[in-house]
Every structure is written in structure tokens, then in C-alpha cells.
C-alpha positions as CSV (number, residue, x, y, z in Angstrom):
1,M,-26.2,-64.4,20.8
2,I,-24.0,-62.5,19.0
3,D,-24.3,-58.9,19.1
4,H,-23.9,-57.2,15.6
5,N,-23.4,-53.3,16.1
6,E,-24.5,-51.9,12.9
7,E,-21.8,-49.5,12.1
8,E,-21.7,-48.0,8.5
9,F,-18.1,-48.4,6.9
10,E,-16.9,-46.4,4.9
11,Y,-15.1,-46.4,1.5
12,D,-11.4,-46.6,2.5
13,G,-10.3,-46.4,-1.1
14,P,-9.1,-49.4,-3.3
15,S,-8.2,-53.0,-1.6
16,K,-4.8,-54.3,-1.1
17,S,-6.0,-56.5,-3.9
18,Q,-7.0,-54.1,-7.0
19,L,-3.6,-51.6,-6.0
20,K,-1.9,-55.2,-7.1
21,R,-4.0,-55.4,-10.2
22,E,-3.4,-51.9,-11.2
23,M,-0.2,-52.3,-10.2
24,H,0.6,-55.6,-12.8
25,A,-1.6,-53.9,-15.9
26,L,0.7,-50.4,-15.6
27,Q,3.7,-52.9,-15.2
28,S,2.3,-54.7,-18.7
29,M,1.9,-51.2,-20.5
30,G,5.4,-50.7,-19.4
31,K,6.8,-54.4,-20.8
32,Q,4.2,-53.5,-23.8
33,M,6.1,-50.1,-24.2
34,L,9.6,-52.1,-23.6
35,E,8.6,-53.8,-27.5
36,L,8.1,-50.4,-29.2
37,N,10.6,-49.3,-31.5
38,H,11.9,-45.9,-31.4
39,E,9.8,-44.3,-33.6
40,Q,7.0,-45.2,-32.0
41,L,8.3,-44.5,-28.6
42,D,9.1,-40.7,-29.6
43,S,5.1,-40.7,-30.9
44,L,3.9,-41.2,-27.9
45,Q,2.8,-38.2,-25.4
46,I,5.3,-39.3,-22.8
47,S,7.0,-37.7,-20.0
48,D,11.0,-37.5,-20.4
49,T,11.0,-39.7,-16.5
50,L,9.6,-42.8,-18.7
51,R,11.2,-42.0,-21.4
52,R,14.6,-42.2,-20.1
53,A,13.7,-45.3,-17.8
54,I,12.4,-47.2,-20.6
55,D,15.9,-45.8,-22.6
56,E,17.8,-47.7,-19.4
57,S,15.6,-50.5,-19.5
58,I,17.7,-51.8,-22.6
59,R,21.2,-51.9,-20.8
60,I,19.9,-54.4,-18.0
61,R,20.4,-58.1,-18.3
62,Q,19.7,-59.6,-15.2
63,N,16.3,-61.2,-14.4
64,E,15.2,-59.5,-11.5
65,A,16.8,-56.5,-12.1
66,K,15.0,-56.3,-14.8
67,R,11.7,-57.1,-13.2
68,R,12.4,-54.2,-10.2
69,H,13.0,-52.0,-13.6
70,L,9.6,-52.8,-14.9
71,Q,7.8,-52.1,-11.8
72,Y,9.8,-48.8,-12.0
73,I,7.9,-48.0,-15.0
74,G,5.1,-49.0,-13.9
75,K,4.6,-46.2,-11.3
76,I,6.5,-43.9,-13.5
77,I,3.7,-45.0,-15.7
78,R,0.9,-44.4,-12.5
79,Q,2.1,-40.8,-12.5
80,E,1.7,-39.8,-16.1
81,P,-1.2,-37.0,-17.1
82,D,-3.1,-39.7,-18.7
83,P,-2.1,-43.7,-18.6
84,E,-5.7,-44.2,-20.7
85,A,-4.4,-42.4,-24.0
86,L,-1.4,-44.0,-23.5
87,Q,-2.2,-47.5,-23.6
88,A,-4.2,-46.6,-26.6
89,A,-1.4,-45.4,-28.5
90,I,0.3,-48.6,-27.4
91,T,-2.3,-50.6,-28.3
92,A,-2.7,-48.8,-31.8
93,F,0.6,-50.0,-32.8
94,S,0.2,-53.7,-31.8
95,A,0.1,-55.4,-35.3
96,G,-3.5,-57.1,-34.2
97,S,-5.9,-54.4,-33.2
98,V,-8.4,-53.8,-34.9
99,E,-6.9,-49.1,-34.8
100,H,-4.0,-51.0,-36.5
101,T,-5.9,-52.6,-39.5
102,R,-7.9,-50.1,-39.6
103,R,-5.2,-47.3,-40.1
104,H,-4.0,-49.7,-42.8
105,H,-6.3,-50.4,-45.0
106,L,-7.2,-46.9,-44.9
107,A,-3.0,-46.3,-46.3
108,E,-3.6,-48.9,-48.8
109,R,-7.1,-47.1,-50.1
110,W,-5.3,-43.5,-49.9
111,R,-2.1,-45.1,-51.7
112,D,-4.6,-46.8,-54.5
113,R,-6.6,-44.4,-55.4
114,I,-4.0,-41.8,-55.0
115,I,-1.6,-43.8,-57.7
116,T,-4.9,-44.3,-60.1
117,E,-6.6,-40.9,-59.7
118,G,-3.9,-38.7,-59.6
119,D,-3.0,-35.6,-58.2
120,S,-7.1,-34.2,-58.5
121,I,-6.7,-36.6,-54.6
122,I,-4.2,-35.6,-53.4
123,G,-6.0,-32.8,-52.0
124,E,-8.8,-34.5,-50.1
125,F,-6.1,-36.7,-48.6
126,L,-4.6,-32.8,-47.4
127,S,-7.9,-32.2,-45.9
128,H,-7.8,-35.6,-43.9
129,C,-4.7,-34.9,-42.9
130,P,-3.2,-31.2,-43.2
131,D,-0.5,-31.8,-41.9
132,S,1.1,-33.1,-44.2
133,D,3.7,-32.3,-47.4
134,I,1.9,-31.5,-50.1
135,Q,5.7,-31.6,-52.3
136,H,7.0,-34.6,-50.9
137,L,3.3,-36.8,-51.2
138,R,3.0,-35.4,-55.0
139,N,6.6,-37.0,-55.4
140,L,6.3,-40.2,-53.9
141,A,2.7,-40.6,-56.3
142,R,4.8,-39.9,-59.4
143,N,7.2,-42.2,-58.7
144,A,4.6,-44.7,-57.6
145,R,3.2,-43.9,-60.9
146,N,6.0,-44.2,-63.0
147,E,6.9,-47.8,-61.4
148,V,2.8,-48.7,-62.2
149,Q,4.1,-47.9,-65.8
150,K,7.9,-49.3,-65.4
151,P,8.2,-52.0,-63.4
152,Q,11.7,-52.0,-63.6
153,S,11.8,-49.8,-60.4
154,A,10.8,-51.1,-57.5
155,G,9.4,-49.3,-53.7
156,H,7.9,-46.4,-54.5
157,G,4.8,-48.0,-53.3
158,R,5.6,-49.0,-50.7
159,K,6.8,-45.2,-50.0
160,L,4.4,-44.4,-50.7
161,F,2.4,-46.3,-48.3
162,R,4.8,-45.6,-45.1
163,Y,4.2,-41.8,-45.6
164,L,0.7,-42.0,-45.7
165,R,0.1,-44.9,-43.1
166,E,3.0,-42.1,-40.7
167,C,0.8,-38.8,-41.7
168,I,-2.6,-41.1,-41.0
169,D,-1.2,-42.0,-37.7
170,A,0.1,-38.4,-36.9
171,N,-3.1,-36.8,-37.6
172,E,-5.5,-39.7,-35.5
173,Q,-3.1,-39.2,-32.5
174,M,-4.0,-35.9,-32.0
């Protein structure tokens, strides 16, 4: 007969497997960060140590060295103040994400309204994104309206869209 001692087991923290899964998730986040451009990286709230590690990874060519450096980046991310918010910001940059699509459509709607309704709608946009440069926005809107009337000049609608998108992204990441 087997004697079973009824001992209560205390929680010792996550298992070794759980810790490995968490580290792989952080390394995956680091890999996503390596795919971002400089403007996107600048907009993230990350430590200088993490930014230096990401910049340093560009010069690494050997596969094993890349793998070890990605582990190092994962370790640094674990020390960041809010890794969940960082992951949400990175996900917002991916072209297929719902958040990216929502912001894209929002910027398109604002651009179309600003072009068709004129400067009267700019005040409404400023209430949505108060840190926007009103003079620059009016300039871009005027050029985009002129482009609609005279199609030979190109690109002003896109410039307006890009600026609106930057303002929306900056406002919603706060």
C-alpha cells in the first residue's frame, strides 16, 4: 500500500515551460521591432538600452549571433516598464492589424472632408488631434484642393493624408 502524504504545495511561480514561452514571446516582439523603420521606432516609448540593442542588431550578419542577440533583446524588453503597451504599439504598426486599418480609414475620411468642406472642418480635426500644426495643415489642405481643381500637380492629397495619419497616430499613442 502506498502512503500518500497530503502536503499542500505552495506556488513557486511559473513553470520552466511557462518562462520559456514568455521569453519566446518577448523575442518575437523583438523580431517585430527589428522590422520597424526609424520613424516607427522613434515613436515607441522604449529605453535607450533597447534602442541601442535594436540599432546594433542591424550590423550582425551571422545567424547564431542574430539568434543570441534576439535573446538579449528579449531580456531587455522584459525589463521595460510596460511590455503590453509596447506590444500594442508594435501591433498597431503592422499593415494587417485592425488598429492600423481603423487609423488608415480615419485619416482617409478626414482628408476627404478637409478637401471637400474646406478650412471649416480643420477646427473639428484640431479638437480630435490638438497637437497638430494648424498652419501646416491649412497649407496642405489648400494645396490638396488646388490639386483637385488642377490635376497636373500631384502628390498633395497624399501629403495631406500622411500628415493627418501622423497626427492621428501621435494622438492615439498618448
